[in-house]
C-alpha positions in Angstrom: 7.1 4.8 15.0 5.4 2.3 17.4 4.5 -1.0 15.8 1.2 -2.7 16.8 0.4 -6.3 16.3 -3.0 -8.0 16.4 -3.1 -11.0 18.8 -2.5 -14.2 17.0 -0.9 -12.7 13.9 0.9 -14.9 11.4 2.9 -13.6 8.5 5.3 -15.5 6.2 7.3 -14.1 3.3 9.0 -16.1 0.6 10.7 -15.3 -2.7 9.8 -17.7 -5.6 12.3 -18.2 -8.4 14.3 -15.3 -7.1 11.8 -12.8 -8.5 8.3 -13.1 -7.0 7.7 -12.0 -3.4 4.8 -13.9 -1.8 3.4 -12.6 1.5 1.0 -15.0 3.2 -0.9 -13.9 6.3 -3.9 -14.8 8.4 -6.6 -12.2 9.2 -4.7 -10.8 12.2 -1.5 -10.6 10.1 -3.2 -8.7 7.3 -4.8 -6.3 9.8 -1.4 -5.7 11.5 0.3 -5.0 8.1 -2.5 -2.7 7.0 -2.3 -0.6 10.3 1.5 -0.5 10.0 1.4 0.7 6.4 -1.2 3.3 7.3 0.9 4.6 10.2 4.0 4.6 8.0 2.2 6.8 5.4 2.0 9.5 8.0 5.8 9.3 8.9 8.7 11.2 7.3 10.3 9.7 4.2 13.1 7.2 5.0 11.0 5.6 7.7 11.1 1.8 7.4 10.0 -1.4 9.1 12.3 -4.4 9.0 10.5 -7.7 9.2 12.3 -11.0 9.8 11.8 -14.4 11.5 13.3 -13.1 14.7 10.8 -10.4 15.4 7.7 -10.8 13.4 7.7 -13.4 10.6 7.1 -17.1 10.7 10.1 -19.4 10.7 11.9 -19.9 7.3 10.6 -16.5 6.1 12.6 -14.3 3.8 13.4 -10.9 5.3 11.3 -7.9 4.2 11.9 -4.2 4.5 9.2 -1.7 3.7 10.5 1.9 3.3 8.7 5.1 2.7 10.1 7.2 -0.1 9.4 10.8 -1.2 
């Protein structure tokens, strides 16, 4: 699956109190995530996207994996 990003996207993920996942994003980040989730919905189960501070998230973000299940 090809991943597309809107120019200027910003996304940060944090885990509060070890239980609550908070995803913060600007407009471009939200549009990028929405497109990626829509594209993933059309993929086979097991497809996943790995987000981390080295390829898509802001510095000091927690890693996030979104996976399609059956």
